[in-house]
C-alpha positions in Angstrom: 27.3 46.1 34.5 28.7 48.5 36.7 32.3 47.5 37.7 32.9 47.2 34.1 31.9 50.8 33.1 33.7 51.9 36.5 36.8 50.4 35.2 36.9 51.9 31.4 36.2 55.2 33.0 39.5 55.8 35.4 42.0 55.2 32.3 45.6 54.1 32.6 46.3 56.9 34.8 43.9 55.2 37.9 46.0 51.7 37.2 49.8 52.9 37.9 50.7 55.9 40.0 54.4 56.2 39.3 57.1 54.5 37.7 57.8 50.5 38.5 59.8 50.2 41.8 58.2 53.1 43.7 59.8 53.8 46.9 56.7 55.4 48.5 54.5 53.1 51.1 52.1 55.6 52.3 48.1 54.6 52.3 46.5 54.6 49.4 49.4 53.9 46.8 49.9 50.3 45.2 53.4 48.3 46.3 54.5 48.6 43.0 58.5 47.0 43.6 58.4 44.0 41.1 61.0 46.3 39.1 63.2 47.2 42.0 66.2 44.4 42.8 65.6 42.3 45.7 67.8 44.0 47.9 66.6 47.7 46.9 63.1 46.8 47.4 62.6 47.1 51.3 64.3 50.5 51.3 61.3 52.2 51.7 59.7 55.5 53.9 56.7 57.2 54.6 56.0 60.7 56.4 56.2 62.1 58.9 59.3 60.9 60.0 61.0 59.5 56.2 63.0 57.2 57.7 63.8 53.6 56.1 62.0 50.8 57.0 64.6 48.2 56.7 68.1 50.3 57.7 66.7 52.9 60.0 68.3 56.1 58.3 67.3 58.6 57.2 65.4 58.3 53.6 66.5 58.3 51.1 69.0 56.1 52.5 73.0 55.6 51.4 71.5 52.0 50.1 69.0 53.4 48.0 71.2 56.7 46.6 73.9 54.3 46.0 71.6 52.6 43.6 72.2 53.1 39.8 71.1 57.2 38.3 71.8 57.4 34.3 69.9 59.5 32.6 67.0 57.3 32.0 66.7 56.1 35.5 66.7 60.3 36.2 64.2 60.3 33.8 61.9 57.7 35.8 63.1 59.1 39.2 62.0 62.7 38.8 58.3 62.6 38.3 58.0 60.6 41.5 60.7 61.7 43.9 59.1 65.7 42.7 55.9 64.3 44.2 58.0 63.0 47.0 59.6 66.1 48.1 56.6 68.0 48.3 55.2 65.6 51.0 58.1 65.7 52.9 58.9 69.3 52.9 55.7 70.0 54.7 56.1 66.8 57.1 60.2 67.7 57.7 60.5 71.6 57.7 57.9 72.4 60.9 60.0 70.2 63.3 62.0 71.6 65.9 65.2 70.0 64.5 64.1 69.7 61.3 66.0 70.5 58.0 65.4 73.7 55.8 63.6 73.0 52.8 66.8 73.6 50.7 68.2 70.8 52.3 65.2 68.7 52.1 65.1 69.3 48.4 68.7 68.1 48.2 68.5 65.1 50.1 65.3 63.8 48.4 66.5 64.7 44.7 70.2 63.8 45.3 70.4 62.1 41.4 70.0 65.9 40.5 72.9 68.0 40.9 71.3 71.0 41.8 73.2 74.5 43.1 71.6 76.2 46.5 70.1 78.6 44.1 68.7 75.7 42.1 67.2 73.9 45.2 65.7 76.9 47.2 63.6 77.6 43.7 62.6 73.8 44.2 61.8 74.0 47.8 60.1 76.8 46.8 57.5 75.7 44.0 56.9 72.1 45.8 55.7 73.8 49.3 
């Protein structure tokens, strides 16, 4: 009875934390790679290093970036990658050799055509 009641109160947002195929693999997030192609599902990462699990390159890696990003896909990626970018800014900006927040925004939101000024505004908003 209590289990049924708690399931009712969580609502749909508690069941799904991002778009299908979320590349984020940190603790506390369900694995939702069912909608991603098999060759892309292994290209995931988590902070603080933000290195691809599959190829060992800076994440998002070239393989992930090569996935099609049409208008519908960008709309699906934006909420998830905005959240991930916030974590990445916090993880990477304090490192000695780490990139500045503008470079982090451009790296993690590669699918958006951002100018330096726009990337700076996004970085200030996500800090």
